[in-house]
C-alpha positions in Angstrom: -30.7 9.4 -16.7 -27.6 8.1 -16.0 -27.1 4.5 -13.9 -26.2 5.8 -10.5 -24.6 2.9 -8.0 -25.4 3.2 -4.2 -22.9 2.0 -2.2 -24.0 -1.5 -0.3 -23.3 -3.2 3.2 -19.5 -4.5 1.9 -18.5 -1.1 1.2 -20.4 1.1 3.9 -18.7 -2.4 6.1 -15.2 -1.5 4.6 -15.7 2.1 5.6 -17.1 1.8 8.8 -14.2 -0.4 9.7 -11.2 1.8 8.4 -12.6 4.4 10.5 -12.6 2.6 13.8 -8.8 1.5 12.8 -7.7 5.4 12.8 -9.6 6.0 15.6 -7.6 2.5 17.4 -4.4 4.0 15.6 -4.3 7.6 16.7 -5.8 6.5 20.5 -2.0 4.5 20.5 -0.3 7.4 19.5 -2.0 9.6 21.3 -0.6 7.0 24.6 2.3 6.8 23.9 3.4 10.4 24.0 5.5 11.6 26.2 3.0 14.0 29.3 3.9 17.1 27.1 2.3 16.1 23.6 -0.9 14.6 25.3 -1.2 17.6 26.8 -0.9 19.1 23.5 -3.5 16.8 21.8 -5.9 17.3 25.3 -5.8 20.8 26.3 -5.2 22.3 22.7 -7.6 23.1 20.1 -5.9 20.5 17.8 -9.2 18.2 17.2 -11.6 21.2 16.1 -8.6 22.1 13.8 -8.1 19.1 12.2 -11.5 18.5 11.8 -11.4 21.8 10.4 -9.0 20.9 8.3 -10.4 17.5 7.4 -14.0 18.6 6.6 -12.8 21.2 4.1 -10.6 18.9 2.0 -13.3 16.7 1.8 -16.2 19.6 0.7 -12.9 21.2 -1.6 -12.9 18.0 -3.0 -16.9 17.6 -3.1 -16.4 21.6 -4.9 -13.4 20.0 -7.4 -15.3 16.8 -8.9 -16.6 16.3 -12.1 -19.0 14.8 -10.3 -21.6 11.5 -11.8 -22.7 11.8 -15.8 -19.5 14.3 -16.7 -18.1 14.7 -19.8 -21.2 12.6 -21.3 
């Protein structure tokens, strides 16, 4: 059985802080947009498209990875 390392509290905290920073940065950029840009963000399915694309990217990377213990 390969030794699979689980993420610790430090790794979880780093990811959580990174997610919070990305959300705050996105909110700040959206606030700086002109009214037309804000209308595009808030009144179109832009967020849904971004979430679908992000999910597809993550799933593609998971499927393309060799996984733990591969190559042994």
